[in-house]
N, C-alpha and C positions, 0 to 999 in steps of 0.2 A: 633397764637391762640387768641381767644377773651374770656375774663372772664366776666360773667354777674352775678351781685348780685341781688337776687330776693327781692322784697318788698311785704309784706303780703297784703298791701292795693291796689295793682295794678290790681287785677283780677276783672272781671265782676261778678255780682251775679250769683251763680250756677256753676261757673267754678272753676278749680283747677289746680295745677301745674302738677299733674300726667297726666291729659288730654292734657295739653299743650305739655309736653314732648313726649307723644305718637304721637301727630299730627306732631310735629317737626321732629321726627324720620321718620315717614312715608313720609313726604315731602322731607327729606334728601335722603331717599332711592330712590326717583324718580328724584333726581337732581333738585328739586325745591328750596330747602333751603341748606345753608351750613351744612356740616357734624357736628353732635352733638358728641363731643368726650368724655365728662364726665359729669355726673350728681351727685351732692352730694346726699347722701342717705336721707337727710332731705329736699332736694329740695331748699337749701339755695343759691346755686350758680350753674351755668352751664358753661361748657367750650366748645366752638365751633371753627371750622376752620375759620381763618381770610380770608376774601375776600377783596382784594384791590378794591376800587371803584373809578372810574373816571367819574361817572355820575354827572353832575352839579346839583346844587340846583333847577334850572329851565331848564331842558333839552329841546333841540329843538325837537319838536314832528314830526319826519318824519315817513314814513310808516314802516320802519324797526323797529324802537323803539316801536311804537304803537303795532305792531304785536307781539313783544317780551313780552310786558307788558300784553296784553290780553292773550297770550299763557300761561304765567305763572299762571295767575289767573284761567284760565279754567282748567289747569292741577290740580290746588289746588281743584277746585270744583269737579273733578272726583276722588279724593282720596277715596278709598273704606275702610273706617275706622269708627267704631261705636263710636261716641262721643255724649255728651249731647247736647241738643238744647239750643241755646242762648235764654234768657228771655229778649226780647227787652223792654217790659214794666217794668220789674224789674230793668233793667238798668236805665231807665228814672226816675222811682220812687226813686231809690237810690240817684240820683242827687238831686231830689227835697227835699228829707229828709235832705241832707246836707245843701242845700240852706236855707231851712226853719229853721233849727236848728241855723244857723248863723243870722237869722232874718235880712238878707240884700240881696238885689238884685239890680244890676246896670241897668238891662234891664227889667223894669216892663212889657213890652209887651209880655214877655215869659209866664206870667200868663194867659194872654188872649188867647194864643195859646194852652194852656195845654189840654183843653177838645177836641178841634178840632184835635190835633195831636194824641190823644188817639183813636179817631174815625178812623182817617186815618190809623193808625197802625193796628187796627182791620180789616179794609177793606183789607189791604195788606195781612194780615195773612189768611184771608178767601178767597183770590183770588187764581187763578190757577198758580201763579208765581212759578217757580221751586225752589226746595230747594237742599241743598248739604252742603259740608264742605266749610265754608266761612272763609276768613282771617280776615275780619272786620276792617282792618286798612291799606288799600293799599295806604298810602301816599308815596310821592316820596322818602322820607328818608328810607323807608322800602324795597326799591329795591336797591341792591348793585351789584357792578360789573362794566361792561362796556356796551356800546351800542351794542356790539356783543354778550355778554353773561351776563344775569342778574340772580340774586337769590332773593328770598323773605326771609326777616328776621322778627323777632318780632311776635311770634305766641301766645302771651298772650290772645288775644281776639278771637282766632280761635275757632269755634264751628259750629255745624249744624245750618243752618239758611237760610234766603232768599237770593238767588243769586243776586237778584236785588239790595239789600242793598250794596253788594260789588261793583257792577257796578256804583251805584249812588255815592259812595265815590270816586271811581276811576275817574269818570268823573269830579267831582268837584275839587278834589285835583290835578289832572293833567291838568285841563283846556281843556278837550277834548269835542268837540262840540257834541250836542245831536244827530245829524244825524250819526256821526261816532259811538257813543255809541250804538245806536239802531242797526245799521248795523253789528257791531262787536259782540254785546252781544246777539242779538236775542230777547231782552226784549221788551215787549209791551210799546210804548211811554208813555201812561198815567200812567202805574205802575212805570216806571222809574222816571217820574216827581214826583210822590208821594214819592218815596223812597228818592229822592234828598231833598225834603222838610223836611222829617223826619231826614235825616242825618244832615242837617244844624241846625235843632232844637236841636239835641243831642250835636252837637259841641258847640252851644251857651250855653247849660246847663253846659257842661264840662268847658267852659270858666268861667262861674259864680263860679263853684266849686273851680277852681284853681286860 
């Protein structure tokens, strides 16, 4: 079994533990996530099934593994569950509030990008890119198990959102080339490129905060 202690400051703006637990349970029911065994009534800790993982930190990207990873993410996107929508702009502005309150930034170029990224996000939100339940953190470490059977963990950031943002994060974190990303995801190349720029920008902001 795995015990996870929850931190109050780990959630994104507008999200909550009750929503995370509901999503995790739905994903578990579909075999996407490890089984959730117990939830403290005050949501201070969770107990889940332990999944032994043999996936290396930098796995070899063969067709079988790529197919598994995309398959899991697509099954996540198809979960039929009513949850709140992620506030991408609120997420970004929360980072800026922390950065500005500290009156310190190691990468001044992020200020120059701020307005342009806001416009890019608005363009994405107003585009026809599909929405659904997104994991929002498909880094390699959040896939556990083996190359034959993987599970997704860490559902803190999960919410209704832009599917292209999940695929942008996946492509960057796993080092998957653009041609494969477009072919596997069905996303429009220009929108995927915009989403990748936004994801990198948010990661850089997160780096400043931490």
